[in-house]
C-alpha positions as CSV (number, residue, x, y, z in Angstrom):
1,M,-34.2,23.9,-14.0
2,S,-35.0,21.7,-10.5
3,R,-32.8,20.9,-8.0
4,I,-32.2,17.5,-8.4
5,T,-31.1,18.3,-12.0
6,V,-28.6,21.2,-11.2
7,I,-27.1,18.8,-8.7
8,I,-26.8,15.8,-11.1
9,L,-25.0,18.2,-13.1
10,I,-22.6,19.4,-10.5
11,F,-22.0,16.0,-9.7
12,F,-21.1,14.7,-13.4
13,C,-18.9,17.8,-13.8
14,T,-16.9,17.0,-10.8
15,L,-16.4,13.1,-11.5
16,I,-15.2,14.4,-15.3
17,V,-12.8,17.1,-13.7
18,F,-11.1,15.2,-11.1
19,N,-11.9,11.6,-12.1
20,K,-7.5,11.4,-11.9
21,K,-7.6,12.3,-8.2
22,I,-10.9,9.9,-7.5
23,V,-9.2,6.7,-9.0
24,S,-5.9,7.5,-7.3
25,Y,-7.3,7.7,-4.6
26,Y,-8.6,4.5,-4.6
27,Y,-5.1,2.5,-5.9
28,I,-3.6,4.3,-2.7
29,N,-6.5,3.6,-0.3
30,K,-6.4,-0.4,-1.9
31,F,-2.6,-0.6,-1.9
32,S,-2.8,0.5,1.7
33,N,-5.4,-2.1,2.9
34,W,-3.1,-4.8,0.7
35,V,-0.3,-4.4,2.4
36,E,-1.7,-3.2,6.3
37,R,0.2,-0.5,6.7
38,P,-0.2,3.2,5.9
39,V,1.3,4.2,2.5
40,K,2.8,7.4,1.1
41,I,3.4,7.8,-2.8
42,D,5.1,11.1,-4.1
43,K,3.4,10.5,-7.6
44,L,1.0,8.0,-9.2
45,N,0.5,7.9,-13.0
46,F,-1.8,5.7,-14.3
47,N,-3.8,5.1,-17.5
48,Y,-7.0,3.0,-18.1
49,S,-5.3,0.6,-20.4
50,G,-3.5,-0.8,-17.0
51,H,-0.4,0.9,-16.5
52,V,0.7,2.4,-13.3
53,K,3.3,3.9,-12.1
54,I,4.5,5.3,-8.9
55,E,7.4,7.1,-7.7
56,G,8.7,7.9,-4.4
57,I,7.1,5.1,-2.5
58,K,7.0,4.3,1.4
59,I,5.1,2.0,3.1
60,L,5.3,3.3,6.7
61,N,6.6,1.2,10.0
62,N,5.3,1.1,13.6
63,S,6.5,4.2,15.8
64,E,7.9,1.4,17.8
65,N,10.3,0.6,15.8
66,Y,13.9,1.7,14.7
67,Y,13.1,2.3,11.0
68,K,10.6,4.9,9.8
69,N,9.7,2.8,6.9
70,I,9.6,-1.3,5.8
71,F,9.9,-0.3,2.3
72,R,10.6,2.3,-0.2
73,A,11.5,2.4,-4.0
74,E,12.3,5.3,-5.8
75,K,10.0,3.6,-9.1
76,I,7.8,0.7,-9.6
77,D,5.8,0.2,-13.2
78,I,2.8,-2.2,-13.0
79,H,1.2,-3.7,-15.6
80,F,-2.1,-5.2,-15.2
81,D,-4.9,-7.0,-16.3
82,M,-7.4,-4.2,-16.3
83,D,-10.8,-6.6,-15.8
84,S,-9.4,-7.7,-12.6
85,I,-8.8,-4.5,-11.1
86,F,-12.6,-4.5,-9.0
87,S,-12.0,-8.2,-8.2
88,D,-10.3,-9.7,-4.7
89,L,-7.7,-11.2,-7.2
90,I,-5.6,-8.3,-9.5
91,L,-3.9,-10.4,-12.0
92,I,-0.2,-8.4,-12.7
93,K,1.3,-9.1,-16.0
94,S,4.4,-7.2,-15.1
95,L,6.3,-5.7,-11.9
96,Y,9.2,-3.1,-12.4
97,I,10.7,-2.0,-9.4
98,Y,13.6,0.5,-9.2
99,N,16.1,0.9,-6.2
100,P,14.2,-1.0,-3.8
101,E,15.0,-0.7,-0.3
102,F,13.5,-3.1,2.5
103,F,14.1,-2.4,6.6
104,L,13.6,-5.4,8.8
105,V,13.9,-5.1,12.9
106,V,14.4,-8.1,14.4
107,K,13.6,-8.2,17.9
108,I,14.6,-11.0,20.5
109,K,12.5,-11.2,23.1
110,K,12.8,-13.3,26.9
111,D,9.6,-15.2,27.4
112,N,9.6,-15.6,31.3
113,Q,6.1,-16.9,31.9
114,N,8.0,-20.4,33.2
115,I,11.3,-20.2,35.7
116,N,12.5,-23.3,34.6
117,Y,12.0,-23.0,30.9
118,K,13.0,-19.8,29.5
119,K,12.9,-19.3,25.8
120,E,13.0,-16.2,22.9
121,V,10.4,-14.6,21.1
122,Y,11.6,-13.6,18.1
123,E,9.2,-10.5,16.9
124,D,9.9,-8.8,13.7
125,N,8.1,-5.4,11.9
126,I,6.1,-6.9,9.8
127,G,4.6,-9.9,11.6
128,L,6.0,-12.8,10.3
129,A,9.1,-13.7,13.2
130,K,6.8,-15.4,15.5
131,K,8.5,-18.1,16.3
132,N,9.7,-19.7,20.0
């Protein structure tokens, strides 16, 4: 056999053996990009019909905040339309979250740019509360 044939055969064997690991990495990477934070998952089970079961999920917080996580849940079950997985819009049929915990940190900072007018600036750990 030529070298190219051997390389292609090894590549396809690797895909067959490690397909669940590759798809799991894809799911974790896609979810991490979606929430724009690092994500840790203890166990990820899925089948190719559109069912994903996530156990021990943690969305990590910035190091400068009090809490280590922004969100954590014991288990998440997701049923989605398999045709939409490779598009920008994923259609979720059902979503069940078991024992969720959400950690919100709001910081009040003084804005001293103008001496006559002091205002308070609100900041949070998810980037939604930037208000004056």
